[in-house]
C-alpha positions as CSV (number, residue, x, y, z in Angstrom):
1,M,101.6,88.5,145.1
2,P,99.9,86.5,142.3
3,V,96.9,88.0,140.6
4,P,93.8,85.7,140.6
5,L,92.4,84.7,137.3
6,A,89.1,86.1,136.3
7,R,86.1,83.8,136.1
8,P,85.4,82.8,132.5
9,V,82.1,84.0,130.9
10,S,80.0,81.8,128.6
11,L,77.1,83.5,126.8
12,T,74.0,81.6,125.7
13,S,72.9,82.0,122.1
14,D,70.0,84.2,123.1
15,D,72.2,86.5,125.3
16,H,74.8,86.7,122.5
17,A,72.2,87.7,120.0
18,R,70.7,90.3,122.3
19,L,74.0,91.9,123.1
20,E,74.9,92.2,119.4
21,S,71.5,93.7,118.7
22,L,72.0,96.3,121.4
23,V,75.5,97.2,120.0
24,R,74.0,97.7,116.5
25,A,71.0,99.7,117.6
26,H,71.3,103.4,117.3
27,S,68.9,104.1,120.2
28,T,71.1,102.2,122.7
29,P,72.8,104.6,125.2
30,Q,76.6,104.6,124.7
31,A,77.3,103.5,128.3
32,L,75.2,100.4,127.8
33,A,76.7,99.8,124.3
34,L,80.2,99.9,125.8
35,R,79.2,97.3,128.5
36,C,77.7,95.1,125.8
37,R,81.0,95.3,123.7
38,L,83.0,94.5,126.8
39,L,80.9,91.4,127.6
40,L,81.1,90.2,124.0
41,R,84.9,90.5,124.1
42,I,85.1,88.9,127.5
43,A,83.1,85.9,126.3
44,A,85.3,85.5,123.1
45,P,86.7,81.9,122.5
46,D,90.3,83.0,123.5
47,Q,89.0,83.9,127.0
48,P,91.0,87.2,127.4
49,S,92.0,88.6,130.7
50,N,90.7,91.9,132.1
51,V,93.9,93.6,131.3
52,Q,93.8,92.5,127.7
53,V,90.2,93.5,127.3
54,A,90.9,96.9,128.9
55,T,93.8,97.6,126.6
56,E,91.8,96.7,123.5
57,M,88.7,98.7,124.6
58,D,90.7,101.7,126.0
59,C,89.3,101.5,129.5
60,E,90.4,100.5,133.0
61,R,90.7,96.9,134.0
62,H,88.6,97.5,137.0
63,T,85.8,98.5,134.7
64,V,86.1,95.2,132.8
65,G,86.2,93.2,136.0
66,R,83.1,95.0,137.4
67,W,80.9,94.2,134.4
68,R,82.2,90.7,134.3
69,Q,81.1,90.1,137.9
70,R,77.8,91.9,137.4
71,Y,76.9,89.6,134.4
72,L,77.9,86.5,136.3
73,A,75.8,87.5,139.3
74,H,72.7,89.0,137.6
75,G,72.8,88.2,133.9
76,L,71.8,90.8,131.3
77,T,69.9,92.8,133.9
78,G,73.1,93.4,135.7
79,L,74.3,95.7,132.8
80,Q,71.9,98.4,134.0
81,D,73.0,101.1,136.5
82,A,72.4,100.1,140.1
83,P,69.8,102.4,141.9
84,R,71.4,105.4,143.6
85,S,70.5,106.6,147.1
86,G,69.9,110.2,146.2
87,R,68.9,112.9,148.7
88,P,67.3,111.6,151.9
89,R,63.5,111.9,151.8
90,R,62.0,114.9,153.6
91,F,58.8,113.0,154.5
92,S,58.7,109.8,156.4
93,P,56.9,106.7,155.0
94,S,54.1,107.1,157.5
95,E,53.4,110.6,156.2
96,R,53.4,109.4,152.6
97,V,51.0,106.7,153.5
98,D,48.7,109.3,155.2
99,V,48.7,111.3,152.0
100,L,47.7,108.3,150.0
101,S,45.0,107.6,152.6
102,I,43.5,111.0,152.2
103,A,43.7,110.8,148.4
104,T,41.8,107.5,148.3
105,K,38.8,108.9,150.4
106,K,36.0,111.1,149.3
107,P,36.7,114.9,149.6
108,A,33.5,115.3,151.7
109,T,35.3,113.3,154.5
110,Y,37.6,116.3,155.0
111,H,34.8,119.0,154.5
112,C,35.8,119.7,150.9
113,P,32.8,120.6,148.8
114,A,34.4,119.3,145.5
115,T,33.5,115.9,144.2
116,R,37.1,115.0,143.3
117,W,40.5,115.8,144.7
118,S,42.9,118.4,143.2
119,L,46.4,119.2,144.5
120,D,45.2,122.4,146.1
121,D,42.4,120.6,147.9
122,L,44.9,118.0,149.2
123,V,47.2,120.8,150.4
124,A,44.2,122.3,152.3
125,A,43.2,118.9,153.8
126,L,46.6,118.1,155.3
127,P,46.2,120.1,158.5
128,Q,43.0,118.2,159.3
129,H,45.1,115.0,159.4
130,R,47.8,116.8,161.5
131,L,50.4,116.4,158.8
132,R,53.3,118.8,158.0
133,P,52.6,121.2,155.1
134,M,53.6,119.9,151.7
135,S,53.9,121.7,148.4
136,R,51.9,120.8,145.4
137,S,54.9,119.3,143.7
138,S,55.7,117.1,146.7
139,L,52.1,115.8,146.7
140,W,52.3,115.2,143.0
141,R,55.5,113.1,143.4
142,I,54.0,111.0,146.2
143,L,50.8,110.3,144.1
144,E,52.9,109.6,141.0
145,E,55.1,107.1,142.7
146,A,52.0,105.2,143.9
147,D,50.4,105.5,140.5
148,L,47.4,107.2,142.1
149,K,45.4,109.5,139.9
150,P,42.4,111.0,141.9
151,H,41.5,113.2,139.0
152,R,40.7,110.3,136.7
153,S,37.5,108.3,136.7
154,V,36.1,105.5,134.5
155,Y,32.8,103.8,134.3
156,W,32.6,100.3,135.7
157,L,29.9,97.7,135.2
158,N,29.8,94.6,137.4
159,S,27.9,91.5,136.4
160,H,25.8,90.2,139.4
161,D,25.0,87.0,137.6
162,P,26.0,84.1,139.9
163,D,26.4,81.8,136.9
164,F,28.5,84.3,134.9
165,E,31.6,82.0,134.5
166,A,29.6,78.9,133.6
167,K,27.5,80.8,130.9
168,A,30.5,82.6,129.5
169,H,32.5,79.3,129.3
170,D,29.6,77.6,127.6
171,I,29.3,80.4,124.9
172,C,33.0,80.6,124.4
173,Q,33.2,76.9,123.8
174,L,30.6,77.2,121.1
175,Y,32.7,79.9,119.4
176,V,35.9,77.8,119.6
177,Q,34.2,74.7,118.1
178,A,31.9,76.5,115.7
179,L,33.7,75.4,112.5
180,R,33.8,71.8,113.6
181,F,30.2,71.9,114.6
182,Y,29.3,73.4,111.2
183,Q,31.0,70.5,109.4
184,Q,28.9,68.2,111.5
185,G,25.6,69.8,110.7
186,R,25.4,72.1,113.7
187,V,25.4,75.9,113.3
188,V,26.1,78.6,115.9
189,I,24.2,81.9,115.4
190,C,24.6,85.2,117.3
191,A,21.4,87.3,117.1
192,D,20.5,90.7,118.4
193,E,19.0,94.0,117.4
194,K,20.4,97.5,116.8
195,T,17.7,99.9,117.6
196,G,17.4,103.7,117.3
197,M,19.5,104.0,114.1
198,Q,18.8,107.6,113.2
199,I,18.3,108.6,109.6
200,L,20.2,111.9,109.4
201,Q,20.6,114.3,106.5
202,R,23.2,117.0,106.8
203,A,21.9,120.5,106.4
204,Y,24.8,121.4,104.1
205,P,27.1,119.3,101.9
206,T,30.1,117.5,103.6
207,Q,33.5,118.9,102.6
208,P,35.7,116.1,101.4
209,V,39.1,115.4,102.9
210,Q,42.1,117.3,101.6
211,P,45.9,117.1,102.3
212,G,46.4,118.2,105.8
213,K,42.7,118.7,106.5
214,P,40.1,116.1,107.6
215,E,36.6,115.7,106.3
216,K,34.2,118.3,107.6
217,R,30.6,117.5,108.4
218,E,27.9,120.0,109.1
219,H,26.8,119.9,112.7
220,E,23.1,120.6,111.9
221,Y,21.0,117.9,110.4
222,I,17.5,116.9,109.3
223,R,16.1,113.8,111.0
224,H,14.0,111.4,108.9
225,G,13.1,109.0,111.7
226,V,14.7,105.8,113.0
227,R,15.0,102.2,112.1
228,A,15.6,99.0,114.0
229,L,18.0,96.3,112.5
230,L,17.5,92.7,113.5
231,A,20.6,90.8,112.6
232,S,22.0,87.3,113.0
233,F,25.7,86.6,112.6
234,V,26.5,83.1,111.5
235,V,29.7,82.4,113.5
236,P,31.4,79.8,111.3
237,T,31.0,81.7,108.1
238,G,30.7,85.4,109.1
239,Q,27.5,85.8,107.0
240,L,24.7,88.2,108.1
241,V,21.0,87.7,107.9
242,W,18.9,90.7,108.7
243,N,15.5,92.4,108.8
244,L,15.0,96.1,108.8
245,G,11.9,97.7,110.3
246,Q,10.5,100.5,112.4
247,T,9.8,98.3,115.5
248,R,11.4,95.4,117.4
249,T,8.5,93.7,119.0
250,S,8.3,90.0,119.9
251,A,6.4,89.4,116.7
252,D,9.2,91.1,114.7
253,W,11.8,89.0,116.5
254,A,10.0,85.7,115.8
255,A,9.6,86.7,112.2
256,H,13.4,87.4,112.0
257,L,14.2,83.9,113.5
258,M,12.0,82.3,110.8
259,H,13.7,84.4,108.1
260,V,17.2,83.2,109.4
261,V,16.2,79.6,109.3
262,Q,14.8,79.9,105.8
263,Q,18.0,81.5,104.6
264,L,20.4,79.0,106.0
265,P,20.8,75.4,104.8
266,A,19.0,72.7,106.8
267,M,20.9,71.8,109.9
268,Q,20.6,69.1,112.5
269,R,20.9,71.6,115.3
270,Y,20.8,75.4,115.7
271,D,22.6,77.1,118.7
272,W,21.3,80.7,119.2
273,V,23.4,83.1,121.3
274,V,21.2,86.0,122.5
275,D,21.0,88.4,125.4
276,N,18.2,88.6,128.0
277,L,15.9,91.1,126.4
278,N,12.3,90.1,127.0
279,T,11.5,89.8,123.3
280,H,14.1,87.1,123.0
281,W,12.2,84.8,125.3
282,S,8.6,85.8,124.6
283,L,5.7,83.4,124.1
284,A,5.9,84.0,120.3
285,V,9.4,82.7,120.3
286,C,8.5,79.7,122.5
287,R,5.6,78.9,120.2
288,L,7.9,79.0,117.2
289,V,10.6,76.8,118.8
290,A,7.9,74.3,119.9
291,H,6.7,74.1,116.2
292,W,10.3,73.7,114.9
293,C,11.2,71.0,117.5
294,H,7.8,69.2,117.3
295,V,7.3,69.4,121.1
296,P,4.0,70.3,122.9
297,Y,3.4,74.0,123.4
298,R,1.8,74.7,126.8
299,P,1.3,78.5,127.4
300,Q,0.1,77.8,131.0
301,A,3.5,76.3,131.9
302,L,5.4,79.3,130.3
303,Q,3.9,82.2,132.3
304,R,7.2,83.3,133.9
305,G,10.4,84.4,132.2
306,V,12.4,81.7,134.1
307,Q,10.2,79.0,132.7
308,R,10.5,80.4,129.1
309,R,14.3,80.6,129.2
310,A,14.5,77.1,130.6
311,F,12.3,75.9,127.8
312,L,14.3,77.6,125.1
313,S,17.6,76.4,126.7
314,D,16.5,72.7,126.7
315,P,19.6,70.9,125.2
316,T,17.3,68.1,123.8
317,H,15.6,70.6,121.3
318,Q,16.8,71.1,117.8
319,H,16.9,74.9,118.4
320,V,18.8,75.7,121.7
321,F,19.1,79.2,123.0
322,H,22.2,80.3,125.0
323,F,21.5,83.4,127.0
324,T,24.5,85.7,127.8
325,P,25.0,86.5,131.5
326,K,23.6,89.8,132.9
327,H,25.7,92.7,131.7
328,G,27.5,90.2,129.4
329,S,26.2,91.2,126.0
330,W,29.8,91.7,124.9
331,L,30.0,87.9,124.7
332,N,27.7,88.1,121.7
333,Q,29.7,88.3,118.5
334,V,27.1,90.2,116.6
335,E,27.9,93.2,118.8
336,L,31.4,93.2,117.1
337,W,29.7,93.5,113.8
338,F,27.4,96.2,115.0
339,S,30.5,98.2,115.9
340,V,31.8,97.8,112.3
341,L,28.4,98.9,111.0
342,A,28.4,102.0,113.2
343,R,31.9,103.0,112.2
344,R,31.7,102.3,108.5
345,F,28.2,103.1,107.6
346,L,26.2,105.0,110.2
347,K,28.7,107.5,111.7
348,R,29.3,109.5,108.5
349,G,25.9,108.8,107.0
350,D,24.1,111.5,105.0
351,F,20.7,110.1,103.9
352,A,18.1,112.1,101.9
353,S,15.2,110.0,103.1
354,A,14.1,106.8,104.9
355,H,13.9,105.1,101.5
356,D,17.5,106.2,100.7
357,F,18.7,104.9,104.0
358,E,17.1,101.5,103.5
359,T,18.4,101.1,100.0
360,R,22.0,102.0,100.9
361,L,21.9,99.8,104.0
362,G,20.7,96.9,101.9
363,D,23.5,97.5,99.4
364,Y,26.1,97.7,102.2
365,M,24.9,94.4,103.7
366,E,24.9,92.6,100.3
367,I,28.4,93.8,99.6
368,Y,29.6,92.8,103.0
369,N,28.2,89.3,102.7
370,T,29.7,88.9,99.2
371,H,33.2,90.3,99.7
372,H,33.9,91.0,103.3
373,A,32.2,88.4,105.4
374,H,34.5,86.3,107.6
375,P,34.4,84.5,110.9
376,Y,35.9,86.4,113.9
377,R,38.9,85.0,115.6
378,W,37.6,84.6,119.2
379,T,40.4,84.6,121.8
380,Y,38.5,84.9,125.1
381,T,38.1,81.4,126.6
382,G,35.7,82.3,129.4
383,Q,38.3,82.6,132.2
384,P,37.7,85.2,134.8
385,L,38.9,88.6,133.8
386,V,41.1,89.3,136.8
387,R,44.7,90.6,137.0
388,A,46.4,91.3,140.2
389,T,48.3,94.3,138.8
390,P,46.7,96.9,136.5
391,F,48.4,97.7,133.3
392,S,49.3,101.3,134.4
393,Q,51.1,99.9,137.4
394,T,52.8,97.2,135.3
395,R,54.2,99.8,132.9
396,R,55.4,101.9,135.8
397,Q,57.1,98.9,137.4
398,R,58.9,98.1,134.1
399,R,60.1,101.6,133.6
400,Q,61.0,102.5,137.2
401,G,64.5,104.0,137.5
402,R,65.4,104.1,133.8
403,A,66.1,107.6,132.9
404,W,66.6,107.1,129.1
405,F,63.2,105.6,128.4
406,S,61.2,107.3,125.7
407,P,57.5,106.9,125.3
408,R,58.2,104.4,122.6
409,P,60.1,101.3,123.9
410,Q,63.5,101.0,122.4
411,R,65.3,97.8,121.3
412,F,67.4,97.6,124.4
413,E,64.3,97.9,126.5
414,R,62.6,95.0,124.8
415,A,65.7,92.9,125.1
416,L,66.6,93.6,128.8
417,Y,63.0,94.0,130.0
418,P,60.6,91.8,128.1
419,P,56.9,92.5,128.8
420,R,55.3,90.5,131.5
421,P,53.5,87.4,130.2
422,Y,49.7,87.4,130.6
C-alpha cells in the first residue's frame, strides 16, 4: 500500500525567526526546543519526508508527523502540550459556583462576626448552604481558579461628575496641543497648592547609606510648623512658578496668579487647569480675571459658585479656567510634580528651622527650573478607563496550564503568548 506524502510546511519570516530564537534560548524547555528544531527541518527548502527528518533528529517518524500536523492546524501555539484530563473533579460545577457565591458575599450574611472571609470561616459557612464539607486546600484551589481573593481589599473612588468624560477630554486635548498652542501665543498652566508641608527636624543625625545597609532616619522629630506651596506648572516648558507661605486663602491664590502672569512672557491667551477648591473660584479671582480681560465685574451676579465657575470658564476671555471633574484632580499635571517634590525633597528632609526649610526649598526650585524642568509626556487621551478583564485575570489566563512558567516571562513565553493589546 503506498504511503501518502506529508503536507509541505512553509514558515513565515516571523515564525522562522521565533523558532530560531526559541532554539537558541537557554530558558526554553528541551521538549519545546526539539519541536522547534523538527519544524525548522521540516520547513527546509528540500522538503524532507517524515522518515528523513526522524532519522536525522533521532526520533520516531510519528513524532515528526504529529508536530507537522499540529503546526499546520494551530500554528506556533500548537507546539505546546495539549491540556490533559487529569483526575475527575470531586466537586460538581454547581458546588464550586456555590462556594464562589458565598465568598463574594459579606460574612455577616452567614452569621460570621468577622469583616472578611478566611478559609476557616468559609469551611464553617458551608453547612449553612447545605454543601458537602470541603478542606481548606480544596477551597483555596476553587478560589484560585476563579482568581477570587476575599482577603484583599483596595480603596476605590468613583467620580459622580456627569460631565466627567467631556471635561477630561477637554483638558487632555489642551495637554496634547500645548506645544503648538505655545508657539501660537497661547499657554497652558496647571495650578494647585500643596498644603501641610511639615518642617521636621530629626532628633538625632541620620546615618548615611552603607554597602548592604539602607539609610537610617531617626523616628523622633522636632516640628517647626507647616508651610503651603502654591505652584503653577507651565505645561509646554515644564517650568515652575511658585509662592510659599503659611496660608492658602483666596487672597493668597489671587496673588499667586498675578505672580505667575508677571513671570511669564505676554501671551494672547492663558488656559488655567485647576481643581474645584473654593479658593480657585472665589470673588477675588473673578475680580482679577475681570481686570485682566477688561470685562465688567458684577459681584451681585457672582453670588453662587456655579455662576463664578461659569464666568471663569468663559471661552471669550483671555484667561480661561478649566476645572477638573470631581475626584479628577489626577488630571492636573502639577500633581505629578508634587509627587516628585515629595519623594526628592520632603520625604527625607531634615530642617533645622522654618527659615532653613524655605531657603533649601527655594534652592531646590531654582535648580529644578534651571537643569531639570521638562514637559511631561501625557498619554491619557480622555477615553473612559474601562477594561472588561482585570490585569490579574489577564495574567492568569495567559499562564493557565503552563507548568514551566517562572515569575519572570521567558523568551518562549513572549514569542508564543504575546501580551494582550490594550
